[in-house]
N, C-alpha and C positions, 0 to 999 in steps of 0.2 A: 208401465208398472215395473217396479223392482221385482227381482225373482224370488226374493222371499215373501214378497205379497202374493206373487203368481203362485208360489206353492202353497200358501195358506188358504188362498182362495180355492184350490184344487183340491185339498184335503176337506176342506168345509162341503163341497159339492159332493165329493164322495162319500162321506159320513151321511150325508142328506138322503143319498141314494140308498143307503144300507139301515136307514132309521127303521123301516117297516118288516125288513127282512128277519124271517124267523129262523132262528139257529137250529131248531129241532129238526130240520130237514137234512142237517150235515151228517156224515157218516161219522162214525167214532174216530177214525183216522182223521178225517178232515177238522173235526172238533179240536182234537190235539194240536195238528199243525197250525190251527187259526188262533187258538190261545197263544202259542210261542211267538207267531208272527206278530200279533198285535203287542205283546209286552216288549218286542224287539222295536216296532214302530213308535211305541209310547217313549222308550228311552231315546230314539232318534228327534221326536218332536219336543220331550224335554230339554234336550241339548240344544235345541234351535231357539227354543223360549229363553234360555239362559245366555245363548249368545247375543241375542237382541237386548236383554235385560243388562247385559254387561257395558252395552253403547248407550244406553238410555239416560244418561244423567240430564241430557237437555230436555228430556221429557219432565223430569223433576223441578229443574229450573224455571218451566213456564208458568207453574203455579206458585214457585217460590218453596217447593218442598225440600227438605234436606238431600235425600236421595229418591231413587226410583222406588224402593222399598216403603218409603212414607208416602210416595203417590200411589202405590196399589193399596195402602190402608185407607189412604182417602177416598179411592174409588169405591171402596167397601167390597172389595173382591178378595182380601187376603187379610189374614190376623198378622198383628205386628211381627212377632215372633216369626212366624213362617216366611213372612216377606223379606225379613232381613236376613235370614238364613239362606233362602235362595239367593239374594243378592251376592252374599259371601261366596258361595259356591260357585256363583257365574264369575267372580273375579278370580277365584281359585284355579277355574278350567281355564281362563285366559293365561294364567302363568304356567300351565301344564299342557302344552298342545298336544301330546301324545295321548293324555287322559280324554282330552276333549275330543279328538278326532276317533278314538276307539268308541266314546259314547255316542258320537254321530253316527257311526257305523252300525249302531245297535248290538255291540259286541256284549256289553253286560249293562245292568241297571244303573239308574241314579245312585242307589244306595251303595252299589260297588264303588261309584266314583267318589262318593263322600269319603269312603273308607281309604281309598288310596290316597286321597289329599291330605287326610289325617295322618296317615303313615308316612308320609313324605314330609309333612311339618314337624313330624317328632325328630326327625334325624338331626344331628349336630350341623350346625352352621359351617363348620371350618372343615369340611371334608375335601378330599382331593377331587380335583376335575374329573369329571365323567361319572363320579360315583352316582350322584342323583339321577341322572339320565338313566344310568343301568337299572337303578332302583325303580324308576318309574315303569320301565319298559317290562320288568320282572313282575311288578304288582299287575299291569295290564294284563300280562299273559296268565297270572293265577285267576285274575278275576274271572276269566272265562272257563275256570274249573271248579271254583268254590264259592261257596254261598257268601255273602257280605260277613256274617258272623265269624265263619272260619276264616275269611279273608283277614279279618282283624287282628286273629291271632298270629297267623302268618306274617303279617305286617309287623310285629312287635320284634321279631327276630330277622327283619329284612337285612341289616348289615352282615350278619352272620353269612349270609348267601351272596350278596353282592361286593361285599367288601371285607372279607374275614380279617384283613392284616390289620384293621382299624377298630374291627368291631369291639375287642376286650376293652380297649381304652375307652371308645364311645360309651359303652355299657357303665364303665365305673364312674365316667362323668354324669351320665345320665341318673345313676343312683345317687351320687352326692348332690345332685340338684334336688332331687325329689326330697332326700333326706333335709337339705336346708329350708326347703320349703314347708315341710312336715314340722320341723322346728320352729320356724317363725309363727305357723298358723296353729299352734298347740295350746290348749286352753283347758282349764279345769275349775269346776266352781262346786261348792258345797253349800245347799241350802237347806235352813231347819224346816219342818212343815209344822212344827208345833204340836204335833202328836206324838212325840218319841221317835220319830222317824225324820232321817235326813236323806235329801236326793243329791247324788253325785252325778254331775254331767261332766263328761272329759272327751275331749277330741285332741288325740297323743300320737306321736309317731308310731308307724307299725312295728318297728322294733321294739320299742318301749310296750305295746300293747302286747307283743308275743311273747316277751319275758314275765308279763303280769300273767298271761294265759297260762304259761308254762308252770309258775309258781302256785296260782291257783288250783290248777289240775293236780299237783303234787299233794294238796291238801285234799281235795275233794274226791280223788279218784278212789280212794281206799273205802268211801262210804257211798258209791254209787248205791249200791242196792239198800242204803238205809231206808227204814221205813217212816212215815209220819204216823202220829198218834192213831189215825184211823186204820192203818194198815197200808196204806197207799204208798208208792215208791216215791222218794222225795224228787222232785224236778231238778234239772241242773241249774236253774238259776238260782233257786234256794241253797244248793250245794256250793255254788260259786260265792254267795252271799256270807255263808258260814266260814267258807275257806279264807274269804277277805278279811273277815274279823279276826281268824287266827293268826294270818299271815302278819297283821298288824302288832299283835301280841308278842311274835316270835322276834320282832325286830329289837335287836339289843341297843341299848344307850351308848355302847363302846364306838360304834361306828358313826354315832351320829356327830353332826358338826356342832360345835360350841355356841353357846347362846346366853349372852350376858355372863360368860364366865364359867357357867357349867353345862354340862352335856343336857340336851334337851330331855327333859322329862314330863310325863303327865302325874298331877298330882290328885289324888282322890280325897276329898276331906269328910270326915264322919265321927261324930261324937262316939266314944268308948261304948256306952250302954246301949246305943243303936246298931253298933257292929256286932255285938253280943246277941242281939234278939234278931228276929225275921221281920219286924215291923218297922224298922228306921229305914231313913234314905241318907244317900251320900251324895257328894257333887263331884261330879268329873269334869273340870273346867266349869263351865256354867250349866252342864247338863245334870239333872238328878238322876240317881241310879239307886237300885235297891240296895240293902246290906248284903243280900245274899250274893249279888253279883259284885259287890265290893270284896266280898270274901273270896269269891274266886278269882278276881283280878290280884288280889295280894299274892296269889301262888305264883304269879308272873314277874319277870324281872323290868317288863316294860313300864310298870306302874308303881307309882311311889305313895303308900297311903298316909295320910297326915290324921292320927286319931288324935283326937281332943279329949280333956278332961272336963271335970265339972265346971271350972272357969274358962271354958274355950282355950287352955293352954295345950299346945303340942306335946302330947305324951309319946309318940313312936313318929319319926320321920326319916325314913331310911329303909335300907334293905338287907343290912348286914345280918341279923338274927333271923329274918325269917325266909331267906331264900336257901334253896339247896345249893350246894357248892358244886363247881364243875366234877369234881372227884364222885360226889353223891348222885349225881345225875348219871354218870357213867355205871355207877354199881346198879342204879335201879334199872338202866336199860340191859344190862347183863341179866338182873334176876328176875324183872317182869317181861321184856322182849316186846311186848305189845300192850294195848289198852287192857286195864284189868278188868273192865266192864263184861260181865258175861255175854260171851259168842262174839265180841268184838275182836277184830284182828287189826286194827290200825298200828303200824309199826311205832316202835318206842321214839324214833326219832322225831315225831309228829306229834307226840303228846305231852301234857302238862304233868309237871310233878304235884301231886295233890296231897295236902295234909287232911289225914283222914280225921284227926281230933283238930280243929281249925286252929290256924296260928292266932286268929284274933281270938280265941278263947284258951289261950294258955298252951296249945299244943306244941310240941317241941319239932324243930327241923331235923329230924333224924329219919334213918331208913325204917326204923319200926313204925314210924307215923306215916309213913309215904307210900304212895302207889301211884303210879302212871295212868292216866286218863286221857283219851282224845278229848278234843274241844266240845264236841256233842255231849259226850258223858259227863265233860267236867262241869258244863252247865246244870247238868241233872243233878251233880253230886250238890250243888248249892242252891238248887230250886226248892223254896220252901213247901211248895206244893208235891213234891216227889218225896218218897220213903226210900233211903239208902239201906239195903240189906247186905251184910258181910256173909259170903257162903263159905261152908267149910274149904273150899280150894282156895280161898283167899282172895275169890273174885268178887265183884259187886253186881247186884243186882238193883236195878231202879223200877218202881212201880209209883203210879199215882195214889196220892193219899185220898182215901174215902173222905169225902166232905158230909160233915153232918149238916143236915136241911136246916135252915134258918127255923121253919115252924115246929122241929122236933126238938128244939132247944127247950130247957126249963130255966 
């Protein structure tokens, strides 16, 4: 009988003898020692199983299976994913004799071995001779002192210890590969839900995500304490949604690529009489928006309103007469310094220049008709359900209009 078979039989017999033994009669010290000893024996037994598994391709061929992992699945003793993971680990241990020997000696667990193999596989392929062997020995030593989770973090900085002379270049190459992979996998979709909402789903490179997060936080951070209508603090995801909308409105057309000979722009189309009322709707691309939202967008440079007359002729298409000049914007920043809504301290840099007497109703684009409002309060200023009150200080106060009940009307 083969030595491995003899060992398996002996282990089976020994376990049978202990099957009815009650551990309650062990002392506290003996229980602790036994638990650690059993974990060590389990690691040794798992290594033995993987060693046999790595040499068992002939077992799979007996039934025409692709590999021994598929054979295990056919025997109904393992799930497919677990069986193939075990086979891959068995092959990895065959390539790393130091790791296999340490596992066979019970120096660390099977999970430690997985972490070590993953850490070694992540190293560059063109390392100088002897570096891989030093790295393998170093990780095996660390595995006896650290948990698998901590070992994985240490493995991420392996080259800095075993080959500092090549670590910097290798790290730069690894980052470059990650960036290339991220760029190749990047995707972004925008789908309309048909209820006035759109869903944006994106997987983007980490650097792009960090830049977007920084920009959104720049807009959202000053309003962290902003309250909802019911008095509750607005959650971070709502702040980010509002910040994203403001970010898009702050993108000037000057830096956008040419599109059909003109700088890319968004057109809003609305009849003049509806623009002057609170009852009409406009079209932003193919999306309907309210007249109030159109008047608010007309204050920003990113939107070009197309105002139609009685015969649908364009009465206004452009920005020259309605937008505040750079000099006027600077003057507003110096004068107002922050949002002019009562109690709001959003800095002037993040505010819109608002026409007190709306441009759509003939209001002039000059400093006497202007005030800085943050995006949140700019929405309020053009919200037909809100009442705007100009205080003696020059600040604005917004409050919800009292709605007259339908049954109370005559």
